[in-house]
N, CA, C and O of each residue as an XYZ file, in Angstrom:
324
protein
N       9.459    -14.842     13.452
C       9.938    -14.602     12.116
C      11.454    -14.718     12.038
O      11.982    -15.031     10.971
N      12.167    -14.476     13.128
C      13.621    -14.550     13.051
C      14.080    -15.969     13.346
O      13.846    -16.498     14.433
N      14.721    -16.563     12.386
C      15.276    -17.896     12.538
C      16.523    -17.987     11.680
O      16.809    -17.103     10.872
N      17.258    -19.071     11.869
C      18.489    -19.242     11.113
C      18.260    -19.857      9.741
O      19.156    -19.833      8.897
N      17.065    -20.413      9.503
C      16.814    -21.009      8.189
C      16.643    -19.930      7.131
O      16.187    -18.823      7.418
N      17.013    -20.267      5.920
C      16.884    -19.313      4.825
C      15.435    -19.279      4.353
O      14.764    -20.305      4.255
N      14.990    -18.092      4.072
C      13.624    -17.913      3.600
C      13.625    -17.860      2.076
O      14.425    -17.156      1.461
N      12.716    -18.614      1.491
C      12.539    -18.583      0.038
C      11.417    -17.594     -0.245
O      10.254    -17.862      0.058
N      11.765    -16.460     -0.823
C      10.786    -15.414     -1.084
C      10.339    -15.453     -2.540
O      11.147    -15.590     -3.458
N       9.037    -15.330     -2.719
C       8.424    -15.339     -4.044
C       7.795    -13.964     -4.272
O       7.012    -13.495     -3.445
N       8.134    -13.319     -5.385
C       7.558    -12.018     -5.714
C       6.126    -12.214     -6.227
O       5.907    -12.872     -7.244
N       5.160    -11.634     -5.511
C       3.759    -11.742     -5.911
C       3.366    -10.652     -6.896
O       2.555    -10.871     -7.796
N       3.956     -9.469     -6.711
C       3.643     -8.341     -7.577
C       4.728     -7.298     -7.406
O       5.287     -7.138     -6.321
N       5.020     -6.593     -8.480
C       6.026     -5.555     -8.363
C       6.056     -4.653     -9.566
O       5.717     -5.047    -10.681
N       6.477     -3.415     -9.310
C       6.614     -2.429    -10.360
C       7.612     -1.386     -9.866
O       7.299     -0.608     -8.965
N       8.779     -1.366    -10.434
C       9.800     -0.417    -10.000
C      10.248     -0.685     -8.580
O      10.647     -1.801     -8.244
N      10.182      0.345     -7.744
C      10.615      0.235     -6.353
C       9.521     -0.264     -5.417
O       9.706     -0.262     -4.200
N       8.408     -0.683     -5.952
C       7.299     -1.171     -5.135
C       7.039     -2.638     -5.476
O       6.833     -2.991     -6.637
N       7.052     -3.487     -4.444
C       6.753     -4.897     -4.700
C       6.252     -5.570     -3.430
O       6.442     -5.067     -2.322
N       5.608     -6.721     -3.616
C       5.132     -7.546     -2.511
C       5.720     -8.931     -2.697
O       5.552     -9.555     -3.745
N       6.416     -9.407     -1.666
C       7.016    -10.746     -1.722
C       6.450    -11.589     -0.588
O       6.014    -11.067      0.438
N       6.466    -12.895     -0.791
C       5.863    -13.843      0.150
C       6.838    -14.962      0.440
O       7.514    -15.457     -0.462
N       6.912    -15.366      1.714
C       7.705    -16.524      2.108
C       6.740    -17.651      2.472
O       6.126    -17.609      3.538
N       6.593    -18.665      1.599
C       5.664    -19.757      1.885
C       6.026    -20.532      3.150
O       5.147    -21.086      3.809
N       7.313    -20.574      3.495
C       7.755    -21.323      4.666
C       7.238    -20.776      5.978
O       6.877    -21.541      6.872
N       7.199    -19.452      6.105
C       6.757    -18.862      7.370
C       5.475    -18.050      7.227
O       4.919    -17.599      8.228
N       4.998    -17.858      5.998
C       3.747    -17.141      5.771
C       3.869    -15.626      5.848
O       2.856    -14.929      5.903
N       5.083    -15.110      5.852
C       5.293    -13.674      5.961
C       5.216    -12.999      4.601
O       5.758    -13.491      3.611
N       4.535    -11.871      4.575
C       4.471    -11.021      3.394
C       5.340     -9.807      3.665
O       5.358     -9.288      4.780
N       6.057     -9.355      2.652
C       6.850     -8.138      2.752
C       6.384     -7.165      1.683
O       6.269     -7.514      0.509
N       6.118     -5.942      2.110
C       5.761     -4.870      1.193
C       6.981     -3.961      1.123
O       7.363     -3.349      2.121
N       7.586     -3.873     -0.044
C       8.767     -3.040     -0.228
C       8.386     -1.775     -0.973
O       7.843     -1.831     -2.077
N       8.675     -0.631     -0.360
C       8.457      0.687     -0.976
C       9.786      1.411     -0.922
O      10.122      2.036      0.084
N      10.539      1.327     -2.004
C      11.869      1.930     -2.007
C      12.737      1.272     -0.956
O      12.926      0.055     -0.975
N      13.272      2.071     -0.030
C      14.149      1.564      1.020
C      13.381      1.054      2.233
O      13.991      0.515      3.157
N      12.070      1.207      2.256
C      11.259      0.775      3.393
C      10.634     -0.584      3.141
O      10.202     -0.887      2.029
N      10.592     -1.402      4.189
C       9.966     -2.715      4.118
C       9.008     -2.884      5.280
O       9.351     -2.611      6.430
N       7.806     -3.336      4.968
C       6.808     -3.651      5.988
C       6.580     -5.151      5.946
O       6.204     -5.692      4.906
N       6.800     -5.826      7.058
C       6.528     -7.263      7.154
C       5.176     -7.444      7.821
O       4.900     -6.852      8.865
N       4.340     -8.265      7.208
C       2.974     -8.406      7.691
C       2.452     -9.807      7.390
O       3.199    -10.675      6.939
N       1.177    -10.016      7.641
C       0.531    -11.288      7.326
C      -0.612    -11.045      6.346
O      -0.893     -9.906      5.973
N      -1.256    -12.114      5.940
C      -2.303    -12.048      4.915
C      -3.463    -11.143      5.341
O      -3.924    -10.319      4.551
N      -3.935    -11.291      6.580
C      -5.071    -10.493      7.046
C      -4.739     -9.006      7.053
O      -5.561     -8.185      6.645
N      -3.551     -8.658      7.509
C      -3.156     -7.253      7.536
C      -2.982     -6.693      6.130
O      -3.275     -5.522      5.891
N      -2.508     -7.519      5.194
C      -2.388     -7.078      3.803
C      -3.769     -6.756      3.240
O      -3.932     -5.756      2.541
N      -4.754     -7.583      3.531
C      -6.122     -7.315      3.072
C      -6.660     -6.026      3.675
O      -7.318     -5.246      2.988
N      -6.384     -5.798      4.954
C      -6.836     -4.576      5.608
C      -6.166     -3.356      4.985
O      -6.833     -2.361      4.701
N      -4.853     -3.425      4.771
C      -4.129     -2.317      4.149
C      -4.671     -2.038      2.754
O      -4.847     -0.879      2.379
N      -4.933     -3.076      1.991
C      -5.480     -2.918      0.650
C      -6.828     -2.200      0.687
O      -7.090     -1.314     -0.127
N      -7.672     -2.587      1.630
C      -8.986     -1.965      1.775
C      -8.859     -0.485      2.139
O      -9.560      0.355      1.575
N      -7.975     -0.166      3.072
C      -7.782      1.219      3.503
C      -7.238      2.067      2.354
O      -7.703      3.185      2.134
N      -6.255      1.540      1.623
C      -5.689      2.291      0.499
C      -6.703      2.499     -0.618
O      -6.754      3.575     -1.213
N      -7.507      1.484     -0.909
C      -8.540      1.628     -1.941
C      -9.571      2.681     -1.541
O     -10.006      3.476     -2.374
N      -9.956      2.684     -0.274
C     -10.918      3.683      0.222
C     -10.324      5.083      0.100
O     -11.005      6.017     -0.323
N      -9.055      5.225      0.472
C      -8.393      6.528      0.367
C      -8.315      6.984     -1.085
O      -8.481      8.169     -1.378
N      -8.065      6.051     -1.986
C      -7.988      6.374     -3.414
C      -9.335      6.887     -3.935
O      -9.385      7.848     -4.702
N     -10.409      6.245     -3.517
C     -11.751      6.664     -3.925
C     -12.074      8.046     -3.357
O     -12.589      8.909     -4.067
N     -11.770      8.251     -2.078
C     -12.051      9.542     -1.446
C     -11.247     10.660     -2.108
O     -11.767     11.753     -2.335
N      -9.987     10.388     -2.414
C      -9.138     11.383     -3.064
C      -9.685     11.743     -4.447
O      -9.716     12.914     -4.824
N     -10.114     10.727     -5.195
C     -10.687     10.984     -6.522
C     -11.945     11.842     -6.410
O     -12.160     12.743     -7.220
N     -12.771     11.562     -5.411
C     -13.984     12.368     -5.211
C     -13.632     13.811     -4.892
O     -14.253     14.734     -5.420
N     -12.641     14.011     -4.033
C     -12.242     15.369     -3.665
C     -11.658     16.112     -4.853
O     -11.906     17.306     -5.020
N     -10.889     15.421     -5.676
C     -10.272     16.069     -6.830
C     -11.288     16.380     -7.918
O     -11.084     17.307     -8.702
N     -12.379     15.623     -7.982
C     -13.399     15.850     -9.005
C     -14.515     16.776     -8.538
O     -15.409     17.112     -9.315
N     -14.467     17.191     -7.265
C     -15.516     18.069     -6.735
C     -15.394     19.456     -7.364
O     -14.301     19.907     -7.709
N     -16.521     20.110     -7.503
C     -16.552     21.443     -8.112
C     -16.821     22.502     -7.045
O     -17.887     22.489     -6.429
N     -15.871     23.428     -6.811
C     -16.111     24.499     -5.836
C     -17.318     25.357     -6.214
O     -17.975     25.907     -5.330
N     -17.625     25.485     -7.503
C     -18.776     26.284     -7.952
C     -20.085     25.678     -7.455
O     -21.068     26.397     -7.279
N     -20.109     24.380     -7.229
C     -21.312     23.703     -6.760
C     -21.354     23.604     -5.238
O     -22.247     22.969     -4.678
N     -20.391     24.230     -4.573
C     -20.358     24.160     -3.113
C     -19.727     22.884     -2.599
O     -19.792     22.585     -1.406
N     -19.112     22.128     -3.503
C     -18.441     20.907     -3.085
C     -17.104     21.238     -2.450
O     -16.684     22.395     -2.423
N     -16.445     20.217     -1.943
C     -15.126     20.387     -1.340
C     -14.149     20.928     -2.378
O     -14.242     20.576     -3.553
N     -13.221     21.770     -1.964
C     -12.242     22.308     -2.917
C     -11.335     21.226     -3.469
O     -11.091     20.208     -2.821
N     -10.841     21.460     -4.672
C      -9.902     20.522     -5.262
C      -8.588     20.591     -4.503
O      -8.162     21.660     -4.066
N      -7.957     19.444     -4.352
C      -6.656     19.433     -3.694
C      -5.586     19.148     -4.729
O      -5.816     18.439     -5.709
N      -4.441     19.701     -4.499
C      -3.333     19.500     -5.411
C      -2.323     18.584     -4.753
O      -1.988     18.766     -3.583
N      -1.832     17.593     -5.497
C      -0.807     16.715     -4.925
C       0.423     17.520     -4.547
O       0.750     18.503     -5.211
N       1.077     17.130     -3.532
C       2.285     17.813     -3.091
C       2.570     17.489     -1.644
O       2.073     16.503     -1.099
N       3.362     18.315     -1.043
C       3.734     18.104      0.345
C       2.543     18.329      1.252
O       1.742     19.234      1.016
N       2.422     17.519      2.280
C       1.317     17.639      3.231
C       1.663     18.645      4.315
O       0.790     19.373      4.787
N       2.902     18.692      4.706
C       3.321     19.573      5.809
C       4.262     20.632      5.332
O       4.714     21.459      6.124
């Protein structure tokens, strides 16, 4: 990935401080989250998308569960540690 040639980056999607850019020349994808950048490839992006979608579904299930029915307790967004 490191070379002296300039990379032409194309923004695939973005909203505020979150965006995904692609370099057609080298095939690298960059996921920008604020000051953090993750460089990856297409297959890893698909895997990350799948993992995040699964986590989103699980979180929604946990938040919609009813303690009165013996389901998992509702969780409140906030600090983890």
